[in-house]
C-alpha positions in Angstrom: 10.5 -10.1 20.3 8.5 -8.5 22.9 9.5 -5.0 23.6 9.0 -3.9 27.2 10.5 -0.3 27.4 8.9 2.5 29.1 9.8 5.1 27.0 7.8 4.0 24.2 4.7 4.2 26.7 5.1 7.8 27.2 2.7 10.2 25.4 6.0 12.1 24.1 9.6 10.9 24.4 12.9 11.3 22.1 14.6 9.3 19.9 18.2 10.6 20.5 21.4 10.6 18.0 19.2 8.7 15.5 21.1 8.2 12.0 18.2 8.8 9.2 19.0 8.5 5.4 18.5 11.7 4.4 16.7 10.9 1.2 13.9 9.5 3.5 13.3 13.0 5.3 10.3 15.0 4.1 11.9 18.4 4.3 15.5 17.5 5.0 17.3 20.8 5.7 20.3 20.9 3.1 22.4 22.8 6.0 22.6 19.7 8.1 25.7 17.3 8.0 25.1 14.4 5.7 28.0 11.9 5.9 29.4 10.0 2.8 26.8 7.7 3.1 23.8 9.9 2.8 23.0 9.8 6.5 22.0 12.3 8.9 22.4 12.2 12.6 19.4 13.7 14.4 17.0 13.8 17.4 13.2 13.3 16.7 10.5 14.0 18.9 7.6 12.0 19.5 4.2 13.1 20.8 0.8 11.7 20.5 2.1 9.1 18.0 3.2 11.6 15.5 6.7 13.2 14.7 7.0 16.6 15.9 10.3 17.8 15.7 13.2 17.0 14.1 16.7 18.6 14.7 20.4 17.9 14.2 22.0 15.9 17.0 23.9 17.9 19.6 25.8 16.2 22.1 26.1 19.1 24.2 22.3 20.0 24.0 19.9 19.2 26.9 16.5 17.4 26.7 14.5 20.0 25.6 11.3 17.8 26.3 9.9 17.0 29.6 9.6 13.2 28.8 11.9 10.1 28.7 14.7 9.5 25.8 15.5 6.8 23.8 19.4 7.0 22.8 19.8 5.3 19.6 23.8 5.7 19.9 24.0 6.0 16.2 21.8 3.2 15.0 19.6 4.1 11.9 15.8 4.7 11.8 13.8 4.3 9.0 10.1 4.8 8.1 8.4 1.6 7.9 8.6 -0.5 4.5 6.4 -0.8 1.7 6.1 -4.1 0.0 5.0 -3.2 -3.6 4.7 -7.0 -4.8 3.6 -10.2 -2.8 2.1 -13.5 -3.3 0.4 -14.0 -0.1 -2.1 -16.5 -1.4 0.6 -18.9 -2.7 2.8 -18.5 0.4 4.1 -20.9 2.4 3.0 -24.0 0.3 6.5 -25.2 -0.2 6.4 -28.2 2.6 3.6 -29.7 1.0 3.9 -28.6 -3.1 8.0 -28.2 -3.4 9.6 -27.3 -6.9 11.1 -30.5 -8.2 13.7 -28.8 -10.1 13.7 -24.8 -9.4 12.5 -24.0 -12.9 9.9 -21.3 -13.8 7.6 -23.7 -15.8 7.7 -26.6 -12.7 7.0 -23.7 -10.4 3.5 -23.0 -12.0 2.6 -26.6 -12.6 3.3 -27.1 -9.2 1.1 -24.3 -8.0 -1.6 -25.0 -10.3 -1.6 -28.5 -9.1 -1.7 -27.3 -5.3 -4.7 -25.0 -6.0 -6.5 -27.7 -7.9 -6.2 -29.8 -4.6 -6.0 -27.6 -1.9 -7.7 -24.3 -2.4 -10.0 -23.9 0.2 -11.3 -20.3 2.4 -9.3 -22.2 5.2 -6.3 -22.9 3.8 -5.7 -19.5 1.9 -6.8 -17.7 5.3 -4.5 -19.4 7.5 -1.5 -18.9 4.9 -2.6 -15.4 4.0 -2.6 -14.4 7.9 0.7 -16.0 8.3 2.4 -13.6 6.0 0.5 -10.5 7.2 2.0 -11.4 10.8 5.6 -12.0 9.5 5.3 -8.8 7.3 3.8 -6.5 10.0 6.4 -8.0 12.9 9.3 -7.1 10.8 8.0 -3.6 10.1 6.2 -3.5 6.9 3.2 -1.2 6.9 1.6 -1.7 3.4 1.3 -4.6 0.9 0.2 -5.3 -2.6 -0.5 -8.9 -3.2 -1.2 -10.4 -6.3 -3.8 -13.1 -6.4 -4.4 -16.0 -8.7 -8.1 -15.2 -9.7 -9.1 -17.8 -12.8 -12.7 -19.0 -11.9 -13.2 -20.5 -8.7 -9.9 -19.3 -7.2 -10.7 -15.5 -7.4 -14.2 -16.0 -5.5 -12.2 -17.8 -2.4 -9.2 -15.9 -2.5 -10.9 -12.6 -2.7 -13.3 -13.3 -0.3 -10.4 -14.3 2.4 -8.5 -11.4 1.3 -11.8 -9.0 1.9 -11.9 -10.2 5.3 -8.3 -10.1 6.3 -8.2 -6.7 4.7 -10.9 -5.6 7.0 -9.3 -7.4 10.2 -5.8 -5.5 9.6 -7.1 -2.1 8.5 -5.6 -0.8 11.7 -2.1 -2.2 11.2 -1.8 -2.9 7.4 -2.9 -1.3 4.4 -3.6 -4.1 2.0 -3.9 -3.8 -1.9 -4.9 -6.6 -4.0 -4.4 -7.7 -7.7 -5.9 -10.2 -9.6 -3.5 -12.6 -11.6 -4.6 -14.2 -14.4 -3.0 -14.7 -17.8 -4.1 -11.6 -20.6 -5.8 -14.1 -22.9 -8.3 -14.4 -20.1 -9.5 -11.0 -20.4 -10.9 -11.8 -24.1 -13.5 -14.0 -22.3 -16.7 -13.1 -20.4 -15.0 -14.3 -17.4 -12.2 -12.0 -17.8 -14.9 -9.4 -18.2 -16.7 -10.4 -14.8 -13.2 -10.6 -13.4 -12.6 -6.7 -13.9 -16.0 -6.0 -12.7 -15.3 -7.5 -9.4 -12.0 -5.9 -9.0 -14.0 -2.8 -9.5 -16.3 -3.7 -6.6 -13.8 -4.6 -4.4 -11.6 -1.4 -5.2 -8.7 -3.6 -6.4 -6.1 -3.5 -8.9 -6.3 -5.3 -12.6 -3.0 -7.2 -13.4 -2.2 -10.6 -15.5 0.6 -12.0 -17.0 1.4 -11.8 -20.8 3.2 -14.3 -22.5 4.5 -14.2 -26.1 1.7 -15.0 -28.6 0.2 -13.5 -32.0 -3.1 -12.0 -30.1 -0.6 -10.1 -27.5 -1.4 -6.8 -28.7 -5.3 -7.4 -28.8 -5.1 -8.9 -25.1 -3.3 -5.8 -24.0 -5.7 -3.6 -26.0 -8.3 -5.4 -24.2 -6.9 -4.9 -20.6 -6.3 -1.2 -21.4 -10.0 -0.9 -22.2 -11.4 -2.7 -19.4 -9.3 -0.8 -16.8 -10.0 2.5 -18.4 -13.7 1.8 -18.6 -13.8 0.8 -15.0 -11.3 3.5 -13.7 -9.0 0.5 -12.4 -5.0 0.9 -12.1 -3.0 -1.8 -13.7 0.0 -3.9 -12.4 1.4 -6.2 -14.8 3.9 -9.4 -14.7 6.2 -8.4 -17.9 8.8 -10.2 -19.4 10.1 -12.7 -16.9 12.7 -14.6 -18.8 15.6 -14.6 -20.5 14.3 -14.4 -24.1 15.2 -11.0 -26.2 12.1 -11.8 -28.1 10.0 -10.9 -25.1 9.0 -7.2 -25.5 5.7 -7.1 -23.6 7.4 -3.9 -21.5 7.4 -1.7 -24.7 3.8 -3.2 -26.2 2.5 -1.8 -22.6 4.1 1.3 -22.7 2.7 2.2 -26.5 -0.6 0.9 -25.7 -0.5 3.2 -22.6 0.2 6.4 -24.6 -2.0 5.5 -27.7 -5.3 4.5 -25.5 -4.4 7.6 -22.9 -4.3 5.5 -19.8 -4.8 7.7 -17.1 -4.3 5.2 -14.1 -1.5 4.3 -12.3 0.7 1.6 -14.3 3.0 -0.7 -13.0 5.1 -3.2 -14.5 7.0 -6.0 -12.7 10.1 -8.0 -13.4 10.9 -7.1 -16.8 13.9 -9.2 -17.0 14.2 -10.0 -20.5 14.9 -5.9 -21.2 18.7 -6.7 -19.7 19.8 -9.2 -22.4 18.3 -7.2 -25.4 20.7 -5.0 -27.8 21.6 -1.8 -26.5 19.5 0.1 -29.1 16.3 -1.7 -27.9 17.2 -1.0 -24.4 17.4 2.7 -24.8 14.4 2.8 -26.8 12.2 0.8 -24.3 13.4 2.7 -21.4 12.4 6.0 -23.4 8.9 4.6 -23.9 8.6 3.7 -20.3 9.4 6.7 -19.1 7.0 8.6 -21.7 4.3 6.3 -20.6 4.8 7.1 -16.5 5.3 3.4 -15.8 6.6 2.4 -12.5 9.1 -0.7 -12.6 9.1 -3.1 -9.8 12.3 -5.6 -9.5 11.9 -9.1 -7.9 15.7 -9.9 -7.5 15.5 -12.7 -5.0 13.0 -14.7 -6.9 14.3 -14.0 -10.1 17.8 -14.9 -8.7 16.2 -18.0 -7.6 14.3 -19.0 -11.2 16.3 -17.6 -13.8 19.0 -19.9 -15.9 18.1 -22.8 -14.0 19.2 -25.9 -16.0 17.5 -29.5 -16.5 18.2 -32.2 -14.3 21.0 -33.8 -16.6 22.8 -30.7 -16.5 22.1 -30.1 -12.8 26.0 -29.2 -11.9 26.1 -26.1 -14.6 26.8 -22.9 -12.9 24.0 -20.4 -13.6 25.3 -17.3 -15.4 22.2 -15.3 -16.2 20.8 -13.8 -12.7 17.6 -12.3 -14.0 17.7 -9.1 -13.0 16.2 -5.9 -14.9 18.3 -2.9 -15.9 17.3 -0.6 -12.6 20.4 1.4 -12.6 19.6 2.6 -16.7 15.8 2.9 -15.6 16.2 5.2 -12.4 18.7 7.4 -14.4 16.2 7.8 -17.1 13.7 9.1 -14.4 11.8 5.7 -14.2 10.6 4.8 -10.5 12.1 1.5 -9.5 11.0 -0.4 -6.6 12.2 -3.7 -5.0 9.8 -6.0 -3.4 9.7 -9.6 -2.0 7.6 -11.5 -4.3 7.2 -15.3 -3.7 7.8 -16.7 0.1 8.3 -20.6 0.5 6.3 -21.6 -2.4 7.5 -23.2 -5.9 8.7 -19.8 -7.3 10.8 -19.4 -4.4 11.5 -21.6 -1.8 12.8 -19.1 1.0 12.1 -15.7 2.4 10.5 -14.4 5.5 8.5 -11.4 4.2 11.2 -9.0 5.8 11.6 -6.1 3.6 15.1 -5.6 5.2 16.2 -8.8 3.8 14.7 -7.8 0.2 16.7 -4.5 0.4 20.2 -6.0 1.6 19.7 -8.7 -1.3 19.0 -6.1 -4.0 21.9 -4.0 -2.6 24.3 -6.8 -3.2 22.8 -8.3 -6.1 22.0 -4.8 -8.0 25.1 -2.9 -6.8 23.0 -0.5 -5.3 26.0 1.0 -3.3 28.8 3.2 -3.5 26.9 5.5 -3.6 23.8 4.1 -1.8 22.6 7.5 -2.6 18.3 7.3 -2.3 18.2 3.8 -3.3 16.6 3.5 0.7 13.5 5.1 -1.3 13.1 2.1 -3.5 11.5 -0.2 -0.3 9.7 2.9 1.3 8.4 6.0 -0.6 8.6 5.0 -4.2 6.4 1.7 -3.5 4.1 4.0 -1.6 3.6 6.3 -4.4 2.9 3.7 -7.1 0.5 2.1 -4.7 -1.0 5.9 -4.3 -0.1 6.2 -0.3 0.5 9.8 0.2 3.5 10.6 2.5 3.9 6.7 3.4 7.6 5.4 3.5 9.1 8.9 4.6 9.9 10.9 8.0 8.9 14.2 8.6 7.3 16.6 11.1 3.5 15.9 11.6 3.4 12.5 9.9 2.9 9.2 12.1 5.6 7.7 14.2 5.6 4.6 12.2 9.4 3.9 12.3 12.0 1.2 12.4 14.7 1.6 14.8 18.0 -0.4 14.0 21.1 -1.0 16.0 23.2 -1.0 12.7 24.8 2.2 12.3 26.6 2.9 8.8 25.2 0.5 5.9 28.1 -2.1 6.4 26.5 -2.7 10.0 22.9 -2.4 8.8 23.1 -4.9 5.7 25.8 -7.5 7.2 23.6 -8.5 10.2 19.8 -9.4 10.1 18.9 -6.7 12.6 16.7 -9.3 14.4 16.9 -7.1 17.3 15.0 -3.8 15.7 12.4 -2.3 17.3 9.2 -1.5 15.3 7.0 1.6 16.1 3.4 2.5 15.3 1.9 5.5 15.8 5.2 6.1 18.3 4.2 2.7 20.1 6.5 -0.4 20.0 4.5 -3.5 18.7 4.7 -7.3 19.4 7.5 -8.3 16.8 7.1 -12.2 17.8 7.3 -13.9 14.7 4.7 -17.1 14.0 6.0 -20.3 14.8 6.1 -22.3 11.4 4.4 -25.5 13.3 1.1 -23.3 13.1 0.9 -24.6 9.7 1.7 -27.8 10.0 -1.7 -29.6 10.2 -2.5 -27.7 7.0 0.5 -28.5 5.0 0.8 -32.1 6.3 3.9 -32.1 7.8 5.5 -32.1 11.6 5.0 -34.2 14.5 1.3 -34.1 14.7 
């Protein structure tokens, strides 16, 4: 969608009667009238790309600015989204490499086979940029992507990522996390990968599977990160097996080794199927270790409790989400993110963080009350990424905003809000989404 409205071309203008989640305001005045959903009706003045004044909406007040007005008519205004966990390097391979049965093991095998056959700088570049264009058009301003990094893939994918990071630096903040199994860090190649992440300013990451050497692998990972001053971001316990307990092991190791970097654990699914006593102990450890948790409900909903083909008509029962309410109640920062998009791990998705939050609300019952859950796709992931004052609205901050037609949350979350307006530094951007046909030649589909 190309937005052509003169008001946003003006160096100063006012957003009138905008409903903003109070939790997303840097300095929300406690005297302002907040409705039962946590929304406050405001007028925002934008000048030279920044928010210069915020005041309660007053229907009788005349415009106090010698500039145009955009009447939001009670539509919500949010800061731009922060997507704290993606896999852009895998994105959009579904048309050529689908998941044959929707199961996790099949997804892993399919992705590995696809990389073996197709991994090239051109292939990774075109698909990764396609994902960036989708994210940007729909209102995301910062992305952390995990990148498969074993051997040859690291050189190809991180080379492409660095090129796109530079090309998009004025539009998107991009961070990269290496993704390998934790046993890889026990090898010289793993140490080389850690050096490479330090050189490119990346984050050290990986996925751990239950095995007798797992404690040693985790210790080695922390040592590599600590020696190089790297943050850590780990795939943890993405299963329905109560015996998968990497999360408490990571928390204990972080405290024992005095790890000082930012530490994020993603998925944490098995926590939800463990005993209540074990859950309470693990959550206490996670809080004490200062871990951020990212839940990926759309992907886990797709993968978890898939049945073998001979039981294809059995309804899934286990839905894969971690204990987001219990973690948050204990003081653990909890975020939601998009994860995979149109690849064997998740056959759908459009890099739209509003969709992510909408589905998270429904799957995890984040409503009644909504509280400060809007932060879970804005300020909370910004904090774990080390991005100060991102994902918030405040005087003096850049006018990186999303204007929605939806007023209350029922309206916002019932329709896709395809008519949203995205402002970056106060200017409306071109929100035209890339056409899937652009990838046809790469993926071997379509008419030509």
